[in-house]
C-alpha positions as CSV (number, residue, x, y, z in Angstrom):
1,X,-15.6,-24.3,60.5
2,X,-13.0,-25.2,58.3
3,X,-15.8,-26.4,55.9
4,X,-17.1,-22.7,55.8
5,X,-14.0,-21.1,55.0
6,X,-13.0,-23.5,52.5
7,X,-16.6,-22.7,51.0
8,X,-15.0,-18.9,51.3
9,X,-11.8,-19.6,50.1
10,X,-13.7,-21.1,46.7
11,X,-16.0,-18.9,46.1
12,X,-13.0,-15.9,46.4
13,X,-11.4,-17.5,43.7
14,X,-14.6,-17.9,41.7
15,X,-14.1,-14.2,41.6
16,X,-11.0,-13.8,41.0
17,X,-11.1,-16.1,38.0
18,X,-14.1,-14.2,36.7
19,X,-12.6,-11.0,37.2
20,X,-9.5,-12.1,35.4
21,X,-11.3,-13.2,32.3
22,X,-13.6,-10.4,31.8
23,X,-10.3,-7.8,32.6
24,X,-8.9,-10.1,29.8
25,X,-11.8,-10.0,27.4
26,X,-12.3,-6.2,27.8
27,X,-8.6,-6.0,26.6
28,X,-8.5,-8.3,23.9
29,X,-11.6,-6.5,22.3
30,X,-10.0,-3.1,22.7
31,X,-6.6,-4.9,21.0
32,X,-8.6,-6.7,18.2
33,X,-10.4,-3.7,16.8
34,X,-7.4,-1.0,17.2
35,X,-6.3,-0.7,13.4
36,X,-2.6,-0.2,13.6
37,X,-2.5,1.4,10.1
38,X,-5.4,4.1,10.1
39,X,-5.6,7.7,10.0
40,X,-5.0,10.2,7.1
41,X,-1.7,9.0,6.3
42,X,-2.5,5.5,5.5
43,X,-5.2,6.3,3.0
44,X,-3.5,8.9,0.8
45,X,-3.1,6.3,-1.3
46,X,-6.4,4.6,-1.9
47,X,-7.3,6.3,-4.6
48,X,-5.4,3.9,-6.3
49,X,-6.9,0.6,-4.7
50,X,-9.2,-1.2,-6.7
51,X,-9.9,-3.6,-9.7
52,X,-8.5,-1.4,-12.7
53,X,-8.2,-1.8,-16.9
54,X,-5.8,0.3,-18.2
55,X,-5.5,2.2,-21.1
56,X,-2.6,4.1,-23.3
57,X,-3.2,7.9,-24.6
58,X,-4.4,6.7,-27.8
59,X,-7.6,4.6,-25.4
60,X,-6.0,1.2,-26.4
61,X,-6.6,-1.9,-23.6
62,X,-2.9,-2.3,-22.4
63,X,-3.5,-3.9,-19.3
64,X,-5.2,-4.3,-16.1
65,X,-4.2,-3.9,-12.5
66,X,-5.6,-5.3,-9.3
67,X,-4.8,-3.4,-5.7
68,X,-5.9,-4.8,-2.6
69,X,-5.2,-3.3,1.0
70,X,-4.0,-6.2,3.1
71,X,-2.6,-6.7,6.7
72,X,-4.7,-4.1,8.6
73,X,-4.7,-1.6,6.1
74,X,-0.6,-1.4,6.6
75,X,0.2,-2.4,3.1
76,X,-1.3,-2.4,-0.9
77,X,-0.3,-5.0,-3.1
78,X,-0.5,-4.2,-6.7
79,X,-1.1,-7.1,-9.6
80,X,0.0,-5.4,-12.4
81,X,-0.8,-8.3,-15.8
82,X,0.2,-6.4,-19.3
83,X,-2.2,-6.8,-21.8
84,X,0.5,-6.2,-25.2
85,X,3.3,-8.1,-23.7
86,X,3.8,-11.3,-21.1
87,X,4.9,-8.8,-18.1
88,X,3.7,-9.3,-15.3
89,X,4.2,-7.8,-11.8
90,X,3.5,-6.8,-7.8
91,X,4.3,-4.4,-6.2
92,X,4.0,-4.1,-2.3
93,X,3.0,0.1,-1.3
94,X,3.1,0.8,2.7
95,X,3.2,4.3,4.5
96,X,6.7,4.5,7.0
97,X,5.5,6.7,10.0
98,X,9.1,6.6,10.5
99,X,10.3,8.7,7.7
100,X,6.9,10.1,7.0
101,X,7.4,8.5,3.5
102,X,5.5,6.6,1.2
103,X,7.4,3.5,-0.3
104,X,6.9,1.1,-2.8
105,X,9.1,-2.3,-3.7
106,X,8.1,-3.6,-7.3
107,X,9.0,-7.2,-8.6
108,X,8.2,-8.3,-12.3
109,X,8.5,-11.7,-14.0
110,X,11.6,-10.6,-16.1
111,X,13.7,-10.2,-12.5
112,X,13.1,-6.3,-12.5
113,X,12.7,-4.8,-9.3
114,X,12.6,-0.6,-8.4
115,X,12.5,0.4,-5.3
116,X,10.7,4.2,-4.9
117,X,10.0,6.6,-1.9
118,X,8.3,9.6,-2.0
119,X,5.0,11.1,-0.6
120,X,1.5,13.0,-1.7
121,X,2.8,16.5,-3.4
122,X,-0.8,18.6,-4.5
123,X,-2.8,15.7,-4.7
124,X,-0.4,13.4,-6.3
125,X,1.4,10.5,-5.1
126,X,5.1,11.0,-6.4
127,X,7.3,8.2,-5.8
128,X,11.3,8.5,-7.3
129,X,14.3,5.7,-6.8
130,X,17.5,6.5,-5.7
131,X,20.4,7.5,-8.3
132,X,21.2,4.4,-10.8
133,X,24.6,4.4,-12.5
134,X,23.4,2.7,-15.6
135,X,25.8,1.9,-19.0
136,X,24.5,5.3,-20.6
137,X,24.8,7.6,-17.6
138,X,23.0,7.8,-13.9
139,X,19.1,8.1,-13.6
140,X,16.5,8.5,-11.5
141,X,12.9,6.2,-11.9
142,X,10.3,9.2,-11.1
143,X,6.4,7.5,-11.0
144,X,3.8,9.6,-10.6
145,X,-0.1,9.0,-10.0
146,X,-3.0,11.8,-10.1
147,X,-6.4,10.9,-9.2
148,X,-9.0,13.0,-12.2
149,X,-12.2,14.4,-11.4
150,X,-13.5,11.1,-13.1
151,X,-12.3,8.5,-10.6
152,X,-9.8,7.7,-13.2
153,X,-5.9,7.5,-12.1
154,X,-3.4,8.5,-14.7
155,X,0.0,7.0,-13.6
156,X,3.3,8.9,-15.2
157,X,7.2,7.0,-15.4
158,X,9.5,9.3,-16.2
159,X,13.6,8.9,-16.0
160,X,15.5,11.8,-14.8
161,X,19.1,12.8,-15.2
162,X,21.3,13.7,-12.3
163,X,19.8,17.3,-12.1
164,X,16.3,15.9,-11.6
165,X,15.4,16.9,-15.5
166,X,13.3,15.1,-17.3
167,X,15.0,12.5,-19.9
168,X,12.3,10.5,-21.1
169,X,8.9,8.8,-20.4
170,X,9.1,5.1,-19.8
171,X,5.0,4.8,-19.3
172,X,2.0,6.7,-19.4
173,X,-1.3,5.1,-18.1
174,X,-4.8,5.9,-17.7
175,X,-6.6,3.6,-15.1
176,X,-10.2,3.1,-15.3
177,X,-12.2,1.0,-12.9
178,X,-13.6,-2.5,-14.1
179,X,-17.6,-2.3,-13.7
180,X,-19.0,-5.3,-12.3
C-alpha cells in the first residue's frame, strides 16, 4: 500500500512539474514576443531611420549619417560624420509616452551637447531646446525634419529669439539614402 501511495505521489509531483514548466514557457513566450515600444507614436520618426549621404542645398556632399533603431524599438541612435570638418556626433532619439513627446540628446566630439523636445506636427518632426541664455542674448534651437515625396529628408536647424522668431539658420541638410 505504501508503495502504491509513493508511486501516486511521484506521479502527482511529476504532473505538477510538467504543468509548471508548461505554464512558465507560455508566460515567457508571451513576454518575449511583446514589444514594449511598438505602436504609431513610436514609429513617427522612422522616416529618418537608415544609412544616409547628406548634401547641402548646392548638392555638395557634406556628411554621412546612420540612424539605427535599438533597444526593442525604444530608441533610435544617430551617428553623424562630417565630410567638411572633423565633426562627429551621436544622438539618441526616443518617444516619451509619459508626456507624449519626442526627445533628442545630441553629443559631439567637440564636447557640444544639445537637448531637444517636441513632436510630429503636420508630418514634420519638430524638436526645440529650452531657452538658452547666451552672451549675445537668449535663444532657442529648433530642428525640423521633413520627409519628401522622393523619400529624402530635409533637416533644418534654426536659432529662434525668446519670442520664437527665427534669428538665423545654423544648418540645412538634404538626406539621401545610400545605395548599396
